[in-house]
C-alpha positions as CSV (number, residue, x, y, z in Angstrom):
1,M,90.5,14.0,-207.5
2,N,86.9,15.6,-208.5
3,E,84.5,14.6,-211.7
4,N,85.7,17.3,-213.8
5,Q,89.8,15.9,-213.2
6,T,88.9,12.7,-213.7
7,A,86.9,13.2,-217.1
8,A,90.3,15.2,-218.3
9,N,92.7,12.4,-217.3
10,D,90.1,10.1,-219.4
11,L,89.8,11.8,-222.3
12,T,94.1,12.5,-221.9
13,D,94.4,8.6,-222.0
14,I,92.4,8.3,-225.6
15,K,94.4,7.9,-228.3
16,R,93.9,10.6,-230.7
17,T,92.2,10.2,-233.9
18,K,93.7,11.7,-237.1
19,Q,90.2,12.4,-239.3
20,R,92.0,15.7,-240.3
21,W,94.6,14.2,-242.0
22,V,92.2,11.8,-243.9
23,L,90.6,14.9,-244.7
24,A,93.6,16.8,-246.2
25,R,94.0,13.5,-248.4
26,V,90.9,14.2,-249.7
27,L,91.5,17.1,-250.8
28,L,94.9,16.3,-251.8
29,L,93.4,13.9,-254.5
30,T,90.7,16.4,-255.3
31,L,92.8,19.1,-256.1
32,L,95.0,16.7,-258.3
33,V,91.4,15.5,-260.6
34,A,91.1,18.9,-261.1
35,Y,94.3,20.1,-262.4
36,V,94.4,16.8,-264.5
37,D,91.5,18.2,-266.0
38,R,92.2,21.4,-266.8
39,V,95.8,20.9,-268.4
40,N,94.4,18.6,-270.8
41,V,94.1,21.5,-273.3
42,S,97.9,22.2,-272.9
43,V,98.7,19.3,-274.7
44,L,95.6,19.0,-277.4
45,V,97.5,22.3,-278.7
46,A,100.6,20.5,-279.5
47,D,98.1,17.8,-281.9
48,P,97.9,18.5,-285.0
49,L,94.6,16.5,-285.4
50,F,92.7,18.4,-282.7
51,L,93.7,21.5,-284.1
52,N,92.5,20.7,-288.0
53,D,89.4,19.0,-286.2
54,M,89.0,22.2,-284.2
55,G,90.2,24.7,-287.3
56,I,92.5,26.6,-285.1
57,K,95.6,25.0,-286.7
58,G,98.3,28.0,-287.0
59,N,96.2,30.5,-284.9
60,P,98.2,30.8,-281.8
61,V,95.5,33.5,-280.2
62,A,92.6,30.8,-280.8
63,M,94.8,28.6,-278.7
64,G,95.2,30.9,-276.4
65,M,91.5,31.4,-276.1
66,L,90.9,27.7,-274.3
67,M,92.7,28.5,-271.2
68,S,91.8,31.6,-271.6
69,V,87.9,31.4,-271.5
70,F,87.9,28.5,-269.0
71,L,90.1,31.0,-266.8
72,M,87.8,34.0,-267.0
73,A,84.7,31.9,-266.4
74,Y,86.5,30.6,-263.3
75,G,87.5,34.0,-261.8
76,I,84.5,35.5,-262.5
77,S,82.3,32.5,-260.5
78,N,84.8,32.4,-258.1
79,V,84.1,35.9,-257.2
80,F,80.3,35.4,-257.3
81,L,79.9,31.6,-256.4
82,S,82.2,31.6,-253.6
83,P,79.5,33.2,-251.1
84,L,76.9,30.3,-252.6
85,G,79.9,27.9,-251.4
86,D,79.6,29.5,-247.5
87,Y,76.0,29.4,-247.5
88,L,76.0,25.4,-249.0
89,G,79.0,24.5,-247.0
90,P,82.1,23.5,-248.5
91,R,80.9,19.6,-248.5
92,K,78.1,20.2,-250.4
93,A,79.5,23.2,-252.6
94,M,82.6,21.0,-253.8
95,C,80.2,17.9,-254.5
96,L,78.4,19.8,-256.9
97,S,81.3,21.2,-258.5
98,I,82.7,18.0,-259.2
99,F,79.4,17.1,-261.2
100,L,79.3,20.2,-263.3
101,W,82.8,19.8,-264.6
102,S,82.3,16.2,-265.2
103,V,79.5,17.3,-267.5
104,A,81.7,20.0,-268.9
105,L,84.3,17.5,-270.0
106,C,81.4,15.5,-271.6
107,L,80.9,18.1,-273.6
108,G,84.0,18.5,-274.8
109,G,84.7,14.9,-275.9
110,I,81.6,15.4,-278.3
111,A,82.5,19.4,-279.5
112,G,82.5,19.2,-283.2
113,T,83.3,22.8,-283.5
114,F,85.8,25.5,-282.0
115,A,82.9,27.4,-280.2
116,V,81.3,24.1,-278.7
117,M,84.7,23.7,-277.2
118,L,85.2,27.4,-275.9
119,G,81.5,26.8,-274.4
120,A,82.6,23.1,-272.8
121,R,85.8,25.2,-271.6
122,L,83.8,28.0,-270.0
123,L,81.4,25.6,-268.0
124,L,84.6,23.7,-267.2
125,G,85.3,27.2,-265.2
126,V,82.2,27.7,-263.6
127,G,81.7,24.7,-262.4
128,E,85.5,24.4,-261.0
129,A,84.7,27.9,-259.5
130,M,83.5,27.3,-255.8
131,H,85.8,24.2,-255.5
132,W,89.5,25.9,-254.5
133,P,87.8,28.7,-251.7
134,M,86.0,25.4,-250.6
135,Q,89.5,23.8,-250.1
136,S,90.5,26.8,-248.0
137,K,87.1,26.7,-245.8
138,F,87.5,22.8,-245.0
139,V,91.3,24.0,-243.6
140,K,90.0,26.7,-242.0
141,N,87.4,24.7,-240.1
142,W,89.3,21.5,-239.0
143,F,92.5,22.7,-238.6
144,P,94.6,24.8,-235.8
145,P,96.5,27.9,-236.8
146,G,99.8,26.4,-236.0
147,E,99.2,23.4,-238.6
148,R,97.7,25.0,-241.4
149,G,101.0,25.4,-243.5
150,K,101.7,21.4,-243.7
151,A,97.6,21.3,-244.0
152,N,97.8,24.0,-247.2
153,S,100.9,22.5,-248.2
154,L,99.4,18.6,-248.5
155,W,96.5,19.3,-250.5
156,L,98.6,22.1,-252.8
157,F,100.5,19.1,-253.5
158,G,97.7,18.2,-255.9
159,L,98.4,21.6,-258.0
160,F,101.5,20.1,-259.3
161,I,101.5,16.3,-258.8
162,G,98.1,16.4,-261.1
163,P,99.8,18.2,-264.6
164,A,102.9,16.1,-263.4
165,L,101.1,13.0,-264.2
166,A,98.4,14.5,-266.8
167,M,101.3,15.6,-269.3
168,P,102.9,12.5,-270.0
169,F,99.8,10.5,-269.3
170,F,97.9,12.8,-271.9
171,T,100.6,12.5,-274.2
172,W,100.3,8.4,-274.3
173,V,96.2,8.8,-274.4
174,I,96.0,11.5,-277.6
175,K,99.1,9.3,-279.4
176,S,97.3,5.7,-278.6
177,F,94.0,7.1,-278.9
178,G,92.9,10.5,-280.4
179,W,92.4,13.9,-278.3
180,R,88.4,12.7,-277.4
181,P,88.7,9.8,-275.6
182,S,90.8,12.0,-273.1
183,F,87.2,14.2,-272.1
184,F,86.0,10.5,-271.3
185,I,88.6,9.5,-269.0
186,L,88.4,12.8,-266.9
187,A,84.9,12.7,-266.3
188,A,85.0,8.9,-265.1
189,I,88.0,9.8,-263.0
190,G,86.0,12.8,-261.5
191,L,83.7,10.4,-260.0
192,V,86.7,9.2,-257.1
193,P,86.8,12.3,-255.3
194,L,83.1,13.0,-255.7
195,L,82.3,9.5,-253.4
196,L,85.4,10.0,-251.2
197,I,84.3,14.2,-250.0
198,W,80.4,12.4,-249.7
199,K,82.0,9.5,-247.5
200,F,84.9,11.0,-245.4
201,T,84.2,14.8,-245.0
202,R,81.5,16.7,-243.3
203,D,81.9,20.9,-243.0
204,F,82.9,20.8,-239.4
205,P,84.8,18.0,-237.2
206,H,82.0,17.3,-235.0
207,E,79.6,16.4,-237.5
208,L,82.0,13.3,-238.7
209,K,81.3,10.3,-236.3
210,S,84.8,8.9,-237.1
211,V,86.3,11.8,-235.3
212,N,86.7,11.0,-231.7
213,S,86.8,13.0,-228.6
214,A,90.7,13.4,-228.2
215,E,90.9,15.0,-231.5
216,L,87.7,16.8,-231.3
217,E,89.1,18.8,-228.3
218,Y,92.6,19.4,-229.5
219,I,91.4,20.9,-233.0
220,E,89.1,23.1,-230.6
221,N,91.5,24.2,-228.0
222,G,94.0,25.2,-231.1
223,M,91.2,27.3,-232.3
224,K,90.2,28.6,-229.6
225,A,91.5,32.1,-229.6
226,E,91.0,33.0,-233.3
227,R,87.2,31.9,-232.8
228,E,87.0,33.9,-229.5
229,A,88.0,37.2,-231.7
230,E,85.8,36.2,-234.6
231,A,82.6,35.6,-232.4
232,Q,82.7,39.2,-231.2
233,T,82.1,40.2,-234.7
234,G,78.6,38.2,-234.2
235,K,76.2,37.1,-237.0
236,V,77.2,39.0,-240.4
237,S,75.6,39.2,-243.9
238,V,78.2,38.5,-247.0
239,W,78.3,42.0,-248.0
240,D,79.3,42.3,-243.6
241,N,82.0,39.3,-244.4
242,I,83.5,41.1,-247.8
243,K,84.1,44.2,-245.4
244,L,86.5,42.0,-243.3
245,F,88.8,42.2,-246.0
246,I,88.5,44.4,-248.5
247,S,89.7,47.4,-247.1
248,D,92.6,45.5,-245.9
249,Y,96.3,46.6,-247.8
250,R,97.3,42.8,-246.9
251,F,94.3,41.4,-248.0
252,W,95.5,43.0,-251.7
253,L,99.3,42.5,-251.4
254,V,98.1,38.9,-251.2
255,T,95.7,38.9,-254.0
256,I,98.8,40.9,-256.0
257,Y,100.9,38.3,-255.5
258,Y,99.3,35.3,-256.0
259,A,97.5,37.3,-259.7
260,C,101.2,37.0,-260.4
261,N,101.8,33.5,-259.5
262,A,99.0,32.0,-260.9
263,S,99.8,33.9,-264.1
264,I,103.1,32.3,-264.0
265,W,101.4,29.0,-263.8
266,W,98.9,29.1,-266.5
267,G,101.0,31.1,-269.1
268,S,103.9,28.5,-268.9
269,M,101.1,25.6,-268.9
270,A,99.1,26.5,-271.5
271,W,102.4,27.1,-274.0
272,L,105.2,24.9,-272.4
273,P,104.7,21.7,-274.2
274,S,104.4,23.9,-277.3
275,Y,107.5,25.7,-277.1
276,L,109.2,22.7,-276.1
277,K,108.4,20.6,-279.4
278,V,108.0,24.0,-281.6
279,S,110.8,26.2,-280.5
280,R,113.3,23.9,-279.0
281,G,112.4,20.8,-281.5
282,F,112.1,18.1,-278.9
283,S,109.8,15.2,-279.6
284,W,106.2,14.4,-279.0
285,A,107.9,11.6,-276.1
286,E,110.7,13.9,-275.1
287,M,108.0,17.2,-274.8
288,G,105.5,14.9,-272.7
289,A,108.4,14.1,-270.2
290,L,109.8,17.6,-270.0
291,S,106.5,19.1,-269.6
292,S,106.2,17.0,-266.3
293,L,109.4,18.2,-264.8
294,P,108.5,22.1,-263.6
295,Y,105.7,19.8,-261.3
296,I,108.0,17.6,-260.2
297,L,109.8,20.1,-258.8
298,G,107.0,22.0,-257.8
299,M,106.0,18.9,-255.8
300,I,109.2,19.1,-253.4
301,S,109.0,22.7,-253.0
302,V,105.7,22.8,-252.2
303,L,105.9,19.9,-249.4
304,I,109.4,21.3,-248.1
305,C,108.3,25.0,-247.5
306,G,105.1,23.6,-246.4
307,W,106.1,22.0,-243.3
308,W,109.0,24.7,-242.9
309,T,106.5,28.0,-242.8
310,D,104.9,26.5,-240.3
311,K,108.2,25.8,-238.0
312,V,109.5,29.6,-238.9
313,G,106.2,30.8,-238.4
314,R,106.6,33.8,-241.2
315,R,105.3,33.4,-244.6
316,A,106.0,36.0,-246.7
317,P,109.8,35.1,-247.1
318,F,108.9,32.4,-248.8
319,S,106.3,33.9,-251.4
320,A,109.0,36.6,-252.3
321,A,111.3,34.1,-253.0
322,S,109.1,32.0,-255.2
323,M,108.8,34.6,-257.3
324,L,112.1,35.5,-257.1
325,G,112.9,32.2,-258.4
326,A,110.5,32.2,-261.1
327,A,111.3,35.4,-262.9
328,L,115.4,34.6,-262.4
329,F,115.0,31.1,-264.3
330,V,112.7,31.7,-266.7
331,Y,114.7,34.7,-267.6
332,L,117.6,32.2,-267.9
333,G,115.3,29.7,-269.6
334,A,114.7,32.0,-272.3
335,H,118.2,32.8,-273.5
336,A,120.0,29.4,-273.0
337,P,121.3,28.4,-276.0
338,D,121.2,24.8,-275.5
339,N,117.6,23.4,-275.8
340,M,118.0,20.8,-272.5
341,T,119.5,23.6,-270.6
342,S,116.6,26.2,-270.9
343,A,113.9,23.3,-270.7
344,I,115.8,22.9,-266.9
345,F,116.0,26.2,-266.1
346,I,112.1,27.0,-267.0
347,S,111.4,24.0,-265.0
348,L,112.9,25.3,-262.1
349,G,111.3,28.7,-262.7
350,I,107.6,27.0,-262.6
351,G,108.9,24.4,-260.0
352,S,109.9,27.9,-258.1
353,L,106.1,28.7,-257.8
354,G,105.7,26.1,-255.2
355,I,107.8,27.8,-252.7
356,G,105.3,30.2,-251.9
357,Q,101.9,28.4,-252.4
358,P,101.6,27.2,-248.9
359,A,102.6,30.4,-247.5
360,N,100.3,32.3,-249.2
361,W,97.1,30.6,-248.4
362,S,97.9,30.3,-244.6
363,L,98.6,34.2,-244.6
364,L,95.2,34.6,-246.4
365,Q,93.7,32.3,-243.6
366,Q,95.5,34.7,-241.2
367,I,94.5,37.8,-242.3
368,V,91.0,36.8,-243.4
369,P,89.0,35.8,-240.0
370,G,86.9,32.7,-240.3
371,K,83.3,34.1,-241.0
372,A,84.0,35.5,-244.1
373,I,87.4,32.7,-245.6
374,G,84.9,31.5,-248.4
375,T,84.1,34.9,-249.4
376,G,87.9,35.9,-249.2
377,A,89.1,32.6,-250.7
378,G,87.0,33.3,-253.9
379,V,87.7,37.0,-254.3
380,M,91.3,35.9,-254.1
381,N,91.2,33.2,-256.0
382,G,89.1,34.7,-259.0
383,I,90.9,37.8,-259.5
384,A,93.7,36.3,-259.5
385,N,92.9,33.8,-262.2
386,G,90.8,36.1,-263.8
387,A,94.2,38.3,-264.4
388,A,95.6,35.2,-265.3
389,A,93.2,34.4,-268.2
390,L,95.2,37.2,-270.3
391,A,98.6,35.6,-269.7
392,P,97.8,32.9,-272.1
393,L,96.1,35.2,-274.6
394,I,99.1,37.8,-274.4
395,I,101.7,35.0,-275.0
396,G,99.9,33.8,-278.1
397,F,99.8,37.5,-279.2
398,L,103.7,38.0,-278.9
399,I,104.4,34.5,-280.3
400,S,102.0,35.5,-283.0
401,T,103.3,39.2,-283.6
402,T,107.1,38.4,-283.1
403,G,107.4,35.4,-284.7
404,S,109.6,34.1,-281.3
405,Y,108.6,32.9,-277.9
406,I,111.2,35.1,-276.3
407,G,108.7,38.0,-275.6
408,G,105.9,36.0,-273.8
409,L,108.5,34.4,-271.4
410,M,109.9,37.8,-271.0
411,Y,106.1,38.7,-269.6
412,L,106.2,35.8,-267.0
413,V,109.7,37.3,-266.1
414,F,108.1,40.8,-265.3
415,L,105.1,38.9,-263.8
416,G,107.5,37.6,-261.2
417,A,109.2,40.5,-260.5
418,V,106.1,42.4,-259.6
419,G,104.4,39.3,-257.3
420,C,108.7,39.5,-255.5
421,L,108.1,43.2,-255.0
422,G,104.8,43.7,-253.3
423,M,105.9,40.3,-251.3
424,L,108.9,42.5,-249.9
425,I,106.5,44.8,-248.0
426,L,104.6,42.4,-246.0
427,V,108.8,40.8,-245.6
428,I,109.7,44.0,-244.0
429,Q,106.9,44.0,-242.0
430,K,107.4,40.1,-240.7
431,Y,104.4,38.2,-242.0
């Protein structure tokens, strides 16, 4: 037996570490905190004291602006700041992002006017802009293609567990202590993922000492074919990165899908507590509990379907099914005569969004080369959330002009139908 064979056998005998899954759990916690930060205004728009302090009571359009201003800043900054994230690397970019959003939350806690509150929401959008694309860049750098569905489903779990915990938690905090403490509590919680990212992550697995040689070999072997293909492109600029995907119709179908998904997500998140309390007559405590139900269902669907997409090896059918489920159940909920039936149907519709989340990010990571994944994720996420910024405003406008929530819910149904049709093209092409 030669020396190379002996070394290979010794390496095989080493028990492989699982630091990539530690990374995925840190990403989960980071996203959980980020979404808790974003959704506190969803509960605040159902709080009369907050509305009075901000001078927007009885003004649905102004209420919708609290979410829309955040999403506009978030969407635009995603597009323009994601190349900076590629330059800094995901670790530094995410730490900078958390620092900025913590400052924004402190500003929200001391806001004395609606204009200052809008400024805080804008800064929160800028602060969180680099965060989401870097989650995807971490997965691309650390996980072989065959594990990315599971890895994406794990960190995307935070997308649903954050609001599920936040809705009843903030209902209790605001009822017990008032609305201002909620902002300062969030700023303090943000220190936890900041410390974890700095201690337990690096931009690449070979940079982290706790990754042993067996795990590193496993990761690198899994990525070998992908990296060899990408290496042929050589050193490229930011614009060269953009050109790698900007003319690919598949990228735009994935982006359209995600814009519809995000619009349903943010439109329902901004208005669901108010809909349950005002239109359906649930109590404050019932509203807090029922507002978390869609995200509990989403947690289940995102974990099951993230594992299932890796097993099936196809992604687009899951994305199409998510939009079909959202459109169907929101429609049934809007027209249900019974209040509890309505709440359950709408919860099933929003929970259906989780079916397509891991699949969509795996599709993006399949379509966009690794050198451009941060930029590609930022462009997709920025366009999608920029479009989603209109959803809370449009729903607020429809409520204001019709005096009913039905029109706003039908807008969400329309978005579900559009997203489903776009994904069917990729289903036919067997993606």
